[in-house]
PABA-543500 format. One record per residue: residue in three letters; y, z, x of N, C-alpha, C in turn. Coordinates in steps of 0.02 Angstrom, whole numbers, plus 50000, padded with zeros to 5 digits. Example, Ala and Ser with C-alpha at 12.3 -4.5 7.8 and 13.67 -1.06 7.14 Angstrom:
BEGIN
ALA497165039050660497755039050615498355039050660 SER498885035450642499475035750684500025039450645 
//
This chain:
BEGIN
MET536545730050114536415726050173536775719150170 SER536645715550125536875708650120537665709050113 ARG537955714050081538645715050072539005715450147 ASN538595719750190538875720450260538845714850300 ILE538325709850285538305704350317538785699150305 LEU538935698650241539485694750209540205696450242 ILE540325703450249540925705450277540995703850349 MET540425703950391540365702550451540425695050472 MET540195690950421540255684050419541005681850401 ALA541365684850359542105683250354542455685050414 THR542345691350442542625693250509542635688750558 VAL541965686450580541825681350626542175674950620 THR542225673650557542565666350543543335667250554 LEU543555672850526544265674250553544425674650622 LEU543995677950660544035677750734544035671450769 LEU543535667150744543515661250763544125656150755 LEU544435656950696545095653650686545625655750722 ILE545665662250739546275665050778546065663750849 GLY545505662950874545285660050938545495652850948 ILE545365647950899545515641850902546255641450904 TRP546645644850863547385645050862547645647750936 PHE547375652550956547595654751016547485650551080 PHE546935646851081546825641951131546845635351105 ARG547345634351066547465626851035547525622451099 GLY547975624051147548145619751207547575617251235 PRO547145620451265546555618851306546115615551265 LEU545945617951204545565614051165545885607051140 THR546555606451132546765599851112546625594951167 VAL546705596951237546615593251293545825590351300 LEU545425596051293544635595051296544345590351247 TYR544615591351176544285587351119544745581451104 ILE545315581751115545745575951091546055571451147 ASP546405574651191546805570251238546375565851280 GLN545765568151305545405564951349544855561151317 ASN544945558851248544545554651216544785547351224 GLU544375542551250544515535851264544205532251194 THR543725535451162543355532551114543305538651061 PRO543155535650997543075541050946542365544050949 ILE541965542250996541255545550997541325553151000 GLY541745555851033541735562851052541965566150983 LEU542485563850956542675567450891542095566450837 MET541785560950841541275560250786540655565650801 LEU540525565550869539905570350890540165577250866 ASN540695579550895540915586150874541095587550807 GLY541295582150767541395583750698540715583550660 PHE540215580850679539575581550653539215587550664 ILE539295589950723539105598250739539455602650705 VAL540085601950702540435606750654540325605950578 LEU540185600250561539965599550491539295602750472 LEU538925601750516538135604850503538295612850508 PHE538695614950555538835622250562539155624550493 LEU539685621550465539965623850410539475623650343 LEU539075618550344538605618150284538105622450289 GLY537835624550349537305629750358537625637250347 MET538315637650363538565644550351538695645150271 ALA538905639750242539045639650169538455641650133 ARG537815638650143537255639750115537035646650131 THR537075648850193536915655650213537285660750168 ALA537955658850171538415663550133538175664650058 SER537985658650022537775658949950537145662649949 LEU536695661449999536015665349988536165673149997 LEU536635674950041536705681650056537115684749981 TRP537545681149957537825682849896537405684649843 ARG536765679949845536315681049789535945686949798 TYR535735688349869535315693749894535695700149878 ARG536245699649882536745706649859536605707649792 PHE536605704249744536495705049675535675706849668 GLU535245704549715534565706349703534525713549728 GLU534815715749771534865722449799535145727449746 ILE535595725049716535845729249651535405728849597 SER535045724449581534535724149524533895728749545 ILE533795728649606533195732749632533395740449624 ARG534035741949642534225748549639534335750949565 ASN534495746449525534585748249448533835748249415 PHE533325744949447532645745449421532385752049443 ILE532525754049499532265760749522532615766649489 ASP533225766049475533595770749432533185771549364 SER533065765649336532895765649266532105769049262 ILE531775768049323531045770249325531135778849329 LEU531555780249378531735787249372531945791149316 ASP532385787349282532505790249213531935790749159 GLU531575785449162530965785649118530455791449140 GLN530475792149208529965797949221530205803949205 HIS530905805449205531135812349182531365812049111 ASN531225806849079531255806749006532015807348987 ARG532365803849028533175803049013533255796048987 GLU533815796448945534045789848917534335786448969 SER534075779448971534405775149026534795769248992 ASN535405768349018535715762748996535885757449049 ILE535495757249095535595752849148535345745649136 GLU535755740949149535685733849138535405730949202 ILE534905726649195534615722849251534655714649231 ASP534945712049289534925704249277534365701349263 PRO534245697649210533605695349191533375689449234 GLU533875686449275533705680849328533605684449392 SER533545690749394533355692949467532665692649484 ILE532455693849544531685693349559531305698549530 ILE531555705049529531205710649495531125710149433 ALA531575707049390531565705649316531085700849301 LYS530985695549337530575689749332529855691649347 ARG529705696349402529125699449417528885704049358 TYR529315707749329529175712349272528965708449212 MET529335702649193529155698549140528525695349143 ALA528305692449209527745688749222527145694049218 MET527195699949240526655704649235526585707049160 ALA527105707849120527015710449051526695704449015 HIS526915698249026526545691948994525795692348999 SER525625693749072524935693349076524525700049045 HIS524865705449044524595711249014524515710648933 ALA525035706548907525005705248840524355701248822 ARG524165697448869523545693048846522905696648885 HIS522965702948888522385707248910522045705148974 VAL522485702549014522315701049080522725704349141 THR522275707149188522675710549242523125706649284 PRO523665707349300524095702349341523805701949413 ASN523905695649431523645694149504524235695049547 HIS524225701449576524775702949627524855698349688 ALA524255696149713524235691749773524595684749756 ALA524305683249695524675675749673525435676349660 LEU525605681549636526375681949622526725682949685 SER526395686549729526715686649795526755680049835 GLN526275675649821526285669949859526895664849824 ILE526835664949756527385661749725528075663449741 LEU528235669649750528825672449768529025669749831 LEU528595670049886528665668449957528865660749960 ALA528465657149915528495648949920529245648249892 ASN529385651849843530135649749807530695651549854 GLU530675657249888531165659149932531235655049991 SER530575652550016530585648750066530895641550052 VAL530825639549989531145632849976531905633249965 LYS532155638749940532845640849938533205641350015 GLY532815643850066533065644450120532875637950172 SER532695633050142532455627150188533065624050223 LEU533625623250187534215619750222534475624050278 PRO534615630950280534775634450335534255634750398 ARG533615633950375533145633950426533145627550459 TYR533265622150423533325615350455533875614950494 ILE534505617450473535025616750524534935621250581 ASN534695627650572534585631150634534155628050682 SER533665623150673533235620350707533515613550738 ILE533975610850712534225604750740534945605550771 LEU535265611250760535965611950779536065611950851 ILE535585615150889535575614850966535445608250984 LEU535025604150949534825597350970535375592650963 THR535785593050912536445589750914536845589250984 GLY536965596051003537245596251068536815592951128 VAL536235592951125535895588751172536015581451174 PHE535945579051103536135572151095536785570551101 GLY537275574451091537965572651111537995572751188 THR537675576751227537635576051298537405569951333 ILE536755568051295536495561651314537015555551307 VAL537315555151247537705549951230538345549851275 SER538595555751286539165555651329539085555151407 LEU538405556351427538135553351493538155546051504 SER537865543551451537865536151438538535533951445 ILE539045535851418539725532051422539925534151491 ALA539735539851521540005541051591539655535651637 LEU539055534251625538685528851669538945522651656 MET539095520851597539525514751587540135513951622 GLY540525519751628541145519951672540965519051738 THR540455522551767540155521251837540005514751857 SER539655511751813539495505151813540145500651832 SER540595501351789541185496551786541545497451850 LEU541515503851876541885505751940541495502652004 LEU540865502451994540465498852055540605491652051 GLU540735488051994540755481651984541415480052011 ALA541975483752007542655483052030542755484652099 ALA542965479852139543105481752216543605485952227 ASN544195484452187544775489052206544875493752162 GLY544405496552123544445502652068544695500052004 ASP544375502951959544565501251890544695507351849 ALA545415507651828545715512851797545225515051723 GLU545015508751691544635510051633543995512951649 GLY543705511651704543045514351725543085521851738 ILE543625523451765543765529551787543935534251720 ASN544295531051678544315534851615543745535851572 LEU543365531151576542645531951545542235537051570 VAL542215537551639541875542251676542125549451652 ILE542805550451649543155556551635542965558851556 HIS543005552651524542945553851447542105556451436 GLY541685552451467541025553751452540865561251477 MET541145563551536540995570251555541325575451515 SER541945573151497542365578551442541945578951380 THR541635573251350541305573251292540705577751296 ALA540345576151349539695580051367539885587651366 LEU540385590151399540515596351402540795599351323 SER541215595551302541335597351228540765598451176 THR540395593651172539845593551136539285599351141 THR539165600251211538705604851230539105611951214 ALA539695613351230540045619551206540055621051138 THR540305615551100540275615951027539635617650997 ALA539085614351019538405615750997538105622651010 ILE538305624651070538085631251091538385636851054 VAL539065636051038539385641351004539205640950928 CYS539085635650899538945634650834538225637850821 TYR537795636050867537145638750868537055646350870 MET537445649050921537435656750926537685659750864 VAL538235657750837538585660750779538045660250723 PHE537855653150705537425652050650536725655050652 GLY536455655650717535825657550722535795665850705 TYR536375669450729536365676050715536425678150643 PHE536845674150601536835674850533536145672850496 TYR535885667450518535295665250486534765670550498 LEU534705673450560534265678750570534395684850521 ARG535045686250515535165692150471534975691250400 MET535155684450371534935682250312534175682950302 SER533845680450350533045680750350532855688050337 LEU533145692850378532925700050362533105702350302 SER533625700550275533895703150211533435700250159 ARG533205693750160532775690650123532035695250128 THR531795696450183531155700050196531195706750165 ARG531765710650178531925716850148531835716650073 ILE532095712650037532065711749972531385710749945 ILE531095705849976530345703849956529915710049962 SER529975714050022529665719550028529795724749980 ALA530335725749965530515730749903530145727949843 VAL530245722549825529945719749759529135721149766 GLU528805719849818528105720649818527825728249824 GLN528325732149850528145739349846528225742549784 LEU528825739449750528905742149678528295739349632 THR528145734149641527485730949609526885735549615 THR526735736749678526175740349696526175748049667 GLU526735751249670526765757849660526925759449580 TYR527315755049550527435755849477527185750249433 LEU527255744049451526985739849398526385739049391 MET526005738349441525215737849441524895743049398 PRO525025749249414524735754049369524835753549292 ARG525525751649276525695750449210525375745149186 PHE525305739149215525095732949182524335732149196 LYS524015736449229523335734249247522875735749186 VAL522495730649170522055732049115521475736049133 LYS521255742249106520835746649123520185743949087 THR519795740549144519125737649125518575742849111 GLU518635748749140518125753149132518125756449054 ASN518705757149030518835760648968518675754148921 PHE518805748948934518665743348890518005742148879 THR517545742748935516875741348934516545747248895 ALA516815753048906516515759248864516625758648795 GLU517265755848778517415755148708516945749648673 VAL516855745048715516345739148684515705742048679 THR515475745748734514745748848726514695753048668 SER515245757248647515235761548592515215757848533 LEU515545752448525515575749048472514925745048459 VAL514535742848511513925739848501513425745048475 GLU513475751548500513045755948479513135758348415 SER513795758248386513885759648319513635754848273 LEU513715747448297513445741948258512665743448248 ARG512375745648308511605745648312511435750848256 ILE511775756648257511605762748214511785759648138 VAL512225756148128512335754048061511825749448043 ALA511595744148079511035740148061510365743848057 GLN510295748948095509665752448083509685755848022 GLN510275758748004510325761147933510235756547874 MET510455750647887510415745947834509685743547827 ILE509305743147890508605741547885508295746747849 THR508435753647866508045759047835508175759447751 ALA508845757747733509065757347662508735751647627 GLN508585746047671508255740347638507465743247620 ALA507165745647675506515747747663506405752347604 THR506935757347608506855762747546506975758447481 GLN507415754347471507455750547419506805746447396 SER506495743747450505915739347432505355745147404 ASP505295751147434504785755847411505015758347346 ASN505675758747329505885761047264505715755247211 GLU505785749547228505645743447185504805743647168 ALA504525744547223503705745647218503455751047166 ALA503845756547182503715761747129503925761047060 ILE504495756947057504715755446993504215751046949 ARG504095745846992503545740946961502835743646949 LYS502635748746993502035752246971502105756746909 ALA502735760346910502795764546846502815760146784 ILE503095754246787503195749946727502415747246716 GLY502045746046768501415744246753500955749346718 ASP501045755346744500615761146713500915762546641 HIS501595761446633501835762546566501555757746512 GLY501475751646537501205745346492500535747246486 GLY500135750246532499415752446518499275757446468 ARG499775761546474499725767046431499965765446356 MET500405761046353500645759246295500105754646254 ASP499645750846295499125746746266498555751946243 THR498455756846272497955761546260498115765946197 LEU498795767446199499085770346138499015765946076 ALA499255759646090499145754246035498465754246008 GLY497935754446058497265754046032497065760145991 GLN497255766246013497095772245986497375771845909 LEU498005769645902498345769645841497995764845800 ASP497705759645820497365754745782496665758645757 GLN496365761045797495765764445789495855769545732 LEU496385774045748496515778645689496665775845622 GLN496975770345621497115766545566496515764445527 LYS496085762045561495365759745533495005765045509 THR495075771045538494655776245523494905779745453 MET495665779545452495815781745401495835777945341 ILE495755770745350495595767145288494855767145268 LYS494395767945308493645769845294493615776745255 GLY494025781245281494005788345254494325788545187 PHE494765783945167495045784245105494835778145053 ARG494195776145077494035769345032493905771844962 LEU493625777644945493465779344880494175779244840 ASN494665780344865495275780444839495575773144828 ALA495245769244872495505761944873495455758844808 ASP495015759744769494925755844705495485759244659 GLU495605765644668496105769044636496755766144648 
//
């Protein structure tokens, strides 16, 4: 689309140049021969300068939009190749709008944050609006320059009329000023109207091309990028819940193991105590047995 607009712009420019060359005689009389002052040339030159500046900026934006359209087509082709498991060797300009959108969403996803589609859209609209501010400004004031030129030219004509009224026998200079003023009013008005019509058309086509590109980017974001980079909070919550439940079970098992260990320690202490008591009883019995044996063998003690 942008390529066709650029071709049309070049064609219209060529036709304007051919028309100027073909009607160079009447245009020379209107713009140059009837000028008593340089005001007419200055006003018309200013209008043409604004027109050329706006056309140059519009052409540069259309040239950029042409590459944006190519990047969008390449991006769609790469997505189709990925869906059909085909190897893709398509390159996308990293400075294109769709590439920057992809990188911004990938960066948010890497931080486990769902990309804010509305915020990204507003940023894109603001950036593109800033880039198109000069053509929009020229489109707004271009027709007003013709009005300003007409007012200035009529003022010159009124000065010539005043000079005629003051001279009783007619004043050639006053007549020339009147003719110059009316001629300048006609030339500035015609120049502003022609420039405004041509520039306004291409400015409108440029705006439509920009809107089409932004719409394509937002559609691709909605259909392909958001499902890919959206953080699934439901699964994340389920995983966290499962992890908490596992930790609770492990903690319960640790508490149970600790209680079992305490019971075992108590049983061991009791067994040690019982064993100590039995050893004391056994020691007493052995001592009693020793005494009994000594008494029993006393007769042999002297021997």
